[in-house]
VOGU-3710 file (C-alpha; in Angstrom, 3 decimals, decimal comma):
1> xxxxxxxxxx> 0,000/0,000/0,000  0,989/3,645/-0,384  3,083/5,097/2,419  1,574/8,576/1,952  -0,699/10,091/4,592  -2,721/12,990/3,172  -3,966/15,688/5,559  -5,739/18,986/4,880  -5,049/22,034/7,044  -2,220/24,374/8,066
11> xxxxxxxxxx> 0,987/22,854/9,404  4,235/24,078/10,885  5,945/20,713/10,436  9,274/20,680/8,634  9,011/19,466/5,037  11,433/18,693/2,243  9,304/20,276/-0,482  6,714/23,033/-0,814  4,553/22,855/-3,923  2,326/25,823/-4,793
21> xxxxxxxxxx> -0,326/25,592/-7,502  -2,343/28,526/-8,804  -2,951/30,864/-11,709  0,362/32,600/-12,440  -0,829/36,095/-11,446  -1,553/34,735/-7,949  2,175/34,688/-7,264  2,630/38,370/-8,126  2,445/41,181/-5,566  1,982/41,047/-1,814
31> xxxxxxxxxx> -0,405/38,182/-1,145  0,298/37,855/2,577  -2,072/34,907/3,050  -0,332/32,942/0,318  3,172/33,725/1,513  2,203/32,751/5,052  0,896/29,427/3,755  4,126/28,908/1,848  6,077/29,525/5,029  8,563/31,948/3,473
41> xxxxxxxxxx> 8,707/35,185/1,550  8,167/33,427/-1,735  8,084/36,755/-3,572  11,860/36,920/-3,304  12,263/33,745/-5,324  13,440/34,187/-8,874  11,218/31,228/-9,703  8,042/33,211/-9,086  9,284/35,997/-11,342  9,776/33,780/-14,374
51> xxxxxxxxxx> 6,424/32,112/-13,686  4,552/35,415/-13,428  6,278/36,709/-16,560  4,966/33,710/-18,483  8,412/32,377/-19,325  7,509/28,978/-17,913  4,521/27,147/-16,439  6,508/25,420/-13,692  9,446/26,923/-11,817  11,541/25,325/-9,084
61> xxxxxxxxxx> 14,189/26,673/-6,743  15,825/25,484/-3,528  16,607/26,954/-0,136  18,339/25,611/2,924  16,528/25,421/6,251  19,093/24,371/8,828  20,710/21,299/7,320  17,691/20,512/5,130  17,522/21,362/1,437  13,944/22,422/0,675
71> xxxxxxxxxx> 12,430/22,332/-2,794  10,080/25,181/-3,756  7,988/24,563/-6,859  5,463/27,007/-8,308  3,069/25,695/-10,962  0,698/27,674/-13,152  -2,902/26,448/-13,237  -4,671/27,421/-16,440  -7,963/29,093/-15,516  -9,481/28,998/-19,015
81> xxxxxxxxxx> -12,516/26,742/-19,086  -15,757/26,390/-21,003  -19,223/26,226/-19,449  -19,136/22,448/-18,941  -15,870/22,410/-17,003  -16,990/23,485/-13,537  -15,514/26,107/-11,213  -11,918/24,999/-11,751  -9,996/22,682/-14,066  -9,896/19,934/-11,469
91> xxxxxxxxxx> -8,310/17,595/-14,007  -5,362/19,963/-14,323  -5,100/20,301/-10,540  -4,762/16,513/-10,362  -2,201/16,395/-13,156  -0,052/19,166/-11,666  -0,104/17,642/-8,188  0,746/14,186/-9,528  3,576/15,504/-11,697  5,167/18,002/-9,297
101> xxxxxxxxxx> 4,918/16,303/-5,898  8,095/14,375/-4,992  7,553/10,659/-4,423  9,449/10,674/-1,132  9,737/12,973/1,864  7,224/15,154/3,670  5,557/17,733/1,442  3,487/20,862/1,898  1,060/21,472/-0,948  -0,500/24,931/-1,219
111> xxxxxxxxxx> -3,536/25,545/-3,437  -3,720/29,231/-4,361  -7,358/29,616/-5,405  -9,456/32,501/-6,711  -12,695/31,946/-4,785  -14,542/29,678/-2,358  -16,290/27,750/-5,158  -12,934/26,262/-6,112  -12,052/24,848/-2,690  -14,094/21,629/-2,782
121> xxxxxxxxxx> -13,292/20,478/-6,346  -9,606/21,351/-5,970  -9,321/19,481/-2,668  -11,012/16,434/-4,186  -8,682/16,561/-7,192  -5,665/16,457/-4,881  -6,986/13,306/-3,186  -7,149/11,532/-6,547  -3,453/12,187/-7,101  -2,421/9,945/-4,193
131> xxxxxxxxxx> -3,724/6,418/-4,842  -3,380/3,964/-1,989  -3,224/0,573/-3,701  0,303/-0,358/-4,750  1,801/-3,845/-4,864  5,093/-2,864/-6,492  7,951/-4,274/-4,441  9,834/-0,973/-4,547  6,863/0,867/-3,057  6,964/-1,265/0,068
141> xxxxxxxxxx> 10,474/0,008/0,780  9,463/3,681/0,823  9,349/5,390/4,190  6,001/6,662/5,496  5,549/10,335/4,723  3,009/13,134/5,144  1,554/15,408/2,496  -0,060/18,481/4,042  -2,580/20,409/1,928  -3,299/24,044/2,732
151> xxxxxxxxxx> -5,676/26,303/0,820  -4,988/29,985/0,254  -8,230/31,662/-0,828  -10,062/34,952/-0,168  -12,162/34,441/2,964  -9,946/31,638/4,214  -10,852/28,066/5,141  -12,241/27,188/8,560  -11,047/24,354/10,755  -14,463/22,695/10,347
161> xxxxxxxxxx> -14,157/22,823/6,554  -10,703/21,257/6,707  -12,128/18,496/8,905  -14,838/17,760/6,337  -12,354/17,876/3,472  -10,214/15,293/5,254  -13,198/12,946/5,519  -14,078/13,435/1,849  -10,473/12,904/0,745  -10,239/9,748/2,856
171> xxxxxxxxxx> -13,356/8,414/1,117  -12,063/9,235/-2,360  -8,783/7,442/-1,645  -10,632/4,503/-0,053  -12,891/4,161/-3,092  -9,940/4,329/-5,481  -8,146/1,687/-3,414  -10,955/-0,855/-3,443  -11,650/-0,277/-7,145  -7,947/-0,831/-7,876
181> xxxxxxxxxx> -7,908/-4,103/-5,902  -8,023/-7,289/-8,013  -10,836/-9,744/-7,409  -8,364/-12,176/-5,848  -8,373/-9,686/-2,974  -11,769/-7,988/-3,303  -14,612/-10,408/-3,968  -18,155/-9,934/-2,716  -17,342/-11,392/0,705  -14,166/-9,395/1,340
191> xxxxxxxxxx> -15,888/-6,279/-0,029  -18,598/-6,641/2,615  -15,880/-7,050/5,246  -14,290/-3,780/4,049  -17,653/-2,030/4,368  -18,324/-3,330/7,860  -14,841/-2,397/9,052  -15,204/1,146/7,734  -18,486/1,848/9,557  -18,000/-0,149/12,754
201> xxxxxxxxxx> -17,195/2,941/14,831  -20,123/4,990/13,510  -23,100/4,564/15,874  -25,417/6,346/13,415  -24,866/3,669/10,737  -26,415/0,221/10,338  -25,544/-2,496/7,827  -27,906/-5,145/6,461  -26,738/-7,885/4,107  -28,961/-10,152/2,000
211> xxxxxxxxxx> -26,836/-12,745/0,222  -26,780/-16,035/-1,641  -29,943/-18,115/-1,640  -31,718/-15,541/0,514  -31,644/-13,212/-2,491  -33,466/-15,798/-4,583  -35,981/-16,474/-1,823  -36,759/-12,768/-1,456  -37,176/-12,225/-5,183  -33,949/-10,467/-6,154
221> xxxxxxxxxx> -33,721/-12,388/-9,415  -31,474/-9,872/-11,139  -28,668/-9,845/-8,574  -28,969/-13,555/-7,799  -28,903/-14,601/-11,440  -25,803/-12,580/-12,255  -23,807/-13,817/-9,268  -25,037/-17,354/-8,612  -22,163/-19,071/-10,469  -19,354/-17,289/-8,635
231> xxxxxxxxxx> -17,393/-18,871/-5,797  -18,464/-16,053/-3,460  -22,207/-15,333/-3,261  -23,945/-12,238/-4,618  -25,285/-9,795/-2,068  -27,457/-6,752/-1,540  -25,838/-4,507/1,070  -28,028/-1,817/2,625  -26,314/0,946/4,599  -28,583/3,246/6,607
241> xxxxxxxxxx> -27,622/6,465/8,357  -29,836/8,242/10,893  -28,693/11,737/11,909  -28,488/12,705/15,556  -30,444/15,838/14,683  -32,477/15,842/11,472  -32,424/19,122/9,555  -33,041/17,774/6,031  -36,466/16,404/5,070  -35,349/14,616/1,899
251> xxxxxxxxxx> -34,637/10,875/2,158  -32,124/10,173/-0,623  -30,982/6,699/-1,609  -27,818/5,863/-3,551  -27,924/2,654/-5,605  -24,612/1,326/-6,911  -23,583/-1,375/-9,351  -21,050/-3,638/-7,652  -19,828/-6,205/-10,165  -16,525/-7,195/-8,551
261> xxxxxxxxxx> -15,478/-8,863/-11,789  -17,192/-9,052/-15,151  -16,160/-11,851/-17,484  -19,269/-11,154/-19,534  -20,731/-14,449/-18,348  -21,524/-16,930/-21,104  -21,545/-13,954/-23,497  -17,835/-14,040/-22,782  -15,637/-10,999/-23,264  -12,389/-11,265/-25,223
271> xxxxxxxxxx> -9,192/-11,415/-23,163  -8,375/-7,833/-24,095  -11,884/-6,679/-23,291  -11,817/-8,423/-19,927  -8,738/-6,665/-18,539  -9,766/-3,936/-16,142  -13,125/-5,485/-15,304  -12,175/-5,477/-11,620  -13,287/-1,832/-11,854  -16,894/-2,757/-12,646
281> xxxxxxxxxx> -17,876/-2,234/-9,016  -16,936/1,453/-9,158  -20,523/2,676/-8,859  -21,131/0,793/-5,631  -17,783/2,016/-4,301  -18,774/5,615/-5,058  -22,031/5,126/-3,144  -20,159/3,574/-0,234  -17,535/6,328/-0,137  -20,052/9,162/-0,352
291> xxxxxxxxxx> -22,221/7,532/2,314  -19,217/7,132/4,620  -18,104/10,756/4,222  -21,664/12,020/4,722  -21,996/10,032/7,940  -18,635/11,249/9,268  -19,523/14,830/8,349  -22,876/14,429/10,146  -25,215/14,954/7,206  -28,482/16,425/8,429
301> xxxxxxxxxx> -30,872/13,921/6,858  -31,571/10,210/6,665  -29,441/8,516/4,014  -29,358/5,018/2,541  -26,887/3,333/0,205  -27,934/0,162/-1,625  -24,972/-1,775/-3,018  -25,723/-4,511/-5,553  -22,768/-6,908/-5,407  -22,038/-9,877/-7,657
311> xxxxxxxxxx> -19,324/-11,502/-9,736  -20,361/-12,224/-13,312  -18,562/-15,549/-13,662  -18,835/-18,490/-16,073  -19,558/-22,119/-15,278  -22,330/-24,726/-15,226  -24,554/-22,641/-12,931  -24,201/-19,423/-14,918  -27,340/-17,954/-16,429  -27,639/-18,327/-20,193
321> xxxxxxxxxx> -28,835/-16,235/-23,097  -32,537/-17,131/-23,562  -33,068/-17,582/-19,804  -35,953/-15,578/-18,355  -35,318/-13,820/-15,041  -37,955/-12,450/-12,684  -36,734/-9,184/-11,175  -37,507/-7,761/-7,724  -39,898/-5,374/-9,490  -41,941/-8,410/-10,576
331> xxxxxxxxxx> -41,146/-7,821/-14,244  -39,619/-10,574/-16,361  -36,492/-10,213/-18,473  -35,387/-12,435/-21,354  -31,602/-12,522/-21,463  -30,102/-11,880/-24,861  -26,708/-10,810/-23,524  -25,274/-11,959/-20,197  -22,674/-9,203/-20,540  -25,430/-6,634/-19,984
341> xxxxxxxxxx> -25,542/-7,653/-16,333  -25,112/-4,304/-14,609  -28,618/-3,155/-15,456  -30,004/-6,376/-13,969  -28,472/-5,758/-10,546  -29,363/-2,070/-10,686  -32,936/-2,930/-11,623  -33,280/-4,917/-8,412  -31,582/-2,120/-6,485  -33,869/0,682/-7,641
351> xxxxxxxxxx> -36,944/-1,521/-7,195  -35,928/-2,095/-3,584  -35,137/1,602/-3,087  -38,524/2,736/-4,388  -40,685/-0,038/-2,909  -39,181/-0,876/0,478  -37,542/2,409/1,463  -39,275/5,715/2,081  -37,112/7,403/-0,535  -37,724/10,853/-1,969
361> xxxxxxxxxx> -34,729/10,810/-4,320  -32,931/7,853/-5,894  -29,653/8,080/-7,784  -28,237/4,961/-9,360  -24,621/5,146/-10,434  -22,612/2,620/-12,394  -19,836/1,843/-14,825  -22,631/0,697/-17,088  -21,882/1,116/-20,789  -19,002/1,677/-23,160
371> xxxxxxxxxx> -21,493/3,818/-25,059  -21,226/6,419/-22,294  -17,684/7,250/-23,392  -18,868/7,741/-26,966  -21,771/9,905/-25,784  -20,211/12,195/-23,153  -16,493/11,411/-23,208  -13,901/10,130/-20,767  -14,171/12,924/-18,196  -17,911/13,604/-18,024
381> xxxxxxxxxx> -20,401/11,075/-16,680  -23,751/10,719/-18,445  -26,917/11,738/-16,584  -30,406/10,506/-17,465  -33,501/11,645/-15,589  -37,204/11,950/-16,257  -37,290/15,005/-13,982  -35,627/18,064/-15,506  -35,234/19,831/-12,157  -33,461/16,854/-10,591
391> xxxxxxxxxx> -31,297/16,486/-13,677  -30,224/20,112/-13,217  -29,364/19,413/-9,568  -27,091/16,522/-10,550  -25,448/18,545/-13,316  -24,870/21,481/-10,952  -23,406/19,066/-8,397  -20,978/17,912/-11,063  -19,884/21,487/-11,709  -19,514/22,115/-7,977
401> xxxxxxxxxx> -17,584/18,932/-7,192  -15,311/18,508/-10,192  -17,014/15,173/-10,954  -18,324/16,568/-14,214  -21,528/15,334/-15,855  -23,522/15,948/-19,015  -27,183/15,102/-19,798  -28,111/12,435/-22,326  -31,264/11,832/-24,324  -34,376/11,022/-22,314
411> xxxxxxxxxx> -36,863/9,484/-24,766  -38,418/6,232/-23,504  -41,203/6,489/-26,088  -38,784/5,668/-28,893  -36,020/3,796/-27,057  -37,930/1,222/-24,984  -38,740/-0,746/-28,132  -35,067/-1,773/-28,214  -35,908/-4,248/-25,423  -39,008/-5,828/-27,001
421> xxxxxxxxxx> -39,380/-9,535/-26,207  -41,905/-12,105/-27,454  -41,763/-14,186/-24,264  -41,041/-11,735/-21,414  -41,699/-8,154/-20,418  -38,394/-7,092/-21,943  -34,950/-8,202/-23,045  -31,854/-6,964/-21,267  -29,871/-5,690/-24,243  -30,693/-3,486/-27,200
431> xxxxxxxxxx> -31,676/-4,746/-30,627  -29,929/-1,844/-32,376  -26,569/-0,853/-30,888  -26,604/2,359/-32,932  -29,703/3,759/-31,229  -28,768/5,673/-28,077  -27,270/2,777/-26,127  -26,338/4,798/-23,047  -29,869/6,181/-22,782  -31,392/2,761/-23,444
441> xxxxxxxxxx> -29,476/1,242/-20,535  -30,792/3,950/-18,234  -34,334/3,394/-19,466  -33,998/-0,314/-18,691  -33,160/0,548/-15,080  -36,035/3,038/-15,012  -38,489/0,269/-15,938  -37,939/-1,266/-12,500  -38,834/1,791/-10,442  -41,989/1,042/-8,465
451> xxxxxxxxxx> -44,928/2,267/-10,552  -46,640/4,345/-7,855  -43,432/5,813/-6,433  -43,624/9,621/-6,569  -39,989/10,530/-5,907  -37,266/11,812/-8,209  -34,773/9,544/-9,954  -31,533/10,039/-11,847  -29,200/7,567/-13,512  -25,450/8,264/-13,707
461> xxxxxxxxxx> -23,222/6,263/-16,061  -19,606/6,848/-15,018  -17,846/4,236/-17,159  -15,392/6,783/-18,572  -14,410/9,001/-15,637  -14,160/6,095/-13,173  -10,627/5,377/-14,346  -7,585/7,075/-15,820  -4,328/5,497/-16,980  -5,223/2,088/-15,470
471> xxxxxxxxxx> -5,977/3,691/-12,105  -9,275/4,287/-10,333  -10,166/7,944/-9,790  -12,650/7,712/-6,928  -15,197/9,380/-9,203  -18,693/9,758/-7,796  -17,901/10,428/-4,144  -17,697/14,200/-4,558  -20,630/14,213/-6,996  -23,019/12,423/-4,650
481> xxxxxxx> -21,967/14,555/-1,688  -22,609/17,701/-3,719  -26,066/16,387/-4,644  -26,864/15,945/-0,938  -26,022/19,599/-0,336  -28,682/20,607/-2,869  -31,613/18,548/-1,547
//
């Protein structure tokens, strides 16, 4: 595992490097708050002069503090952004932090920001730059070190805000770690153990697990069918949080796809297409991470996370194309593609969320379709909702958090026909792969919302932004937390 401990807040600890990131003009003039955060009169450094003058985008110099040689790096953060890129280029914050932070030694990282709207997305971007999972032999030999993150911004940052940012960053790194873990380490059973360990000291949180044959007995045909062949049983994990003092009337529910490995089932993926499928539980991890941070930060309303866990394995007990599955919603599904399994587990999850829970808002989130990347790209998740106001809330949360999103076509009248079946209520995969696949997948999930449920629903497909360069990003944690702030 990584030897880096990441903490947000001012520090007077000695460090071997100070990294400052901000728009180049930030380093000009007498910004006392910034220089205090940097710990020295940075204005005297020649490095800041060449940065401000535009001669370079990154400038480094060194000083000596006692017997310690201290690196000072100043990096320019481009502030140009279009209307779909949020309050700050959080992707560039991540890239600069990852590139400029030394791999060893204690570090102080200073974010020189323009306004308060940039604090949350920038802090979340920093967390993504320090992944925890690492099995390289050389990494185990590194000494433990601390990276301190301080924010310089007009109006300052309170101690309470730093405390909340630490909890959010911990969740983002936790989510990235478990998504990066191979299934030999993180199967459905060990995943549940991770969840229980993370919440065991939170008295406001309860965990319920329905697994194996109990799923079949209780009618969760989607989850059970997908995971019944695997060595470890499928499971529905329900996390509930009850606030000490309730100040929010909404009762949101997160529903996450948790396919710990996806071979495609009998509709088997190619070897090249199978690599990376350990990440197919990223939606459930995002729900778990956001739930955990919300509980630690004492969210003011009731909150539930429904995690739909299974391994889509092959073998004699695996479900087959042509099988008919009865979902928790009561609707029947003819399988024409066992590799379209995520929507089956999500269908059970949203049916449970809208039938058994007193939910006012349901968000399902998943690494659901490759079509999402074609539709909204690698950095923006796709959002589908039948409620325009709720769609706007999710999109605004993406702008606020740095987990960017973009709306996709909502048109069930013309897209539902893609699932027509002669023997069941629907098939599970589209007839025409050229007809709005990402939207179709969301509409399939929508079909399993309880008919008389009057709440608001949104579907988030995060297949693209869930990973970057063969690493999990922790995408979804910040997004879901930002949604909670708007309910």
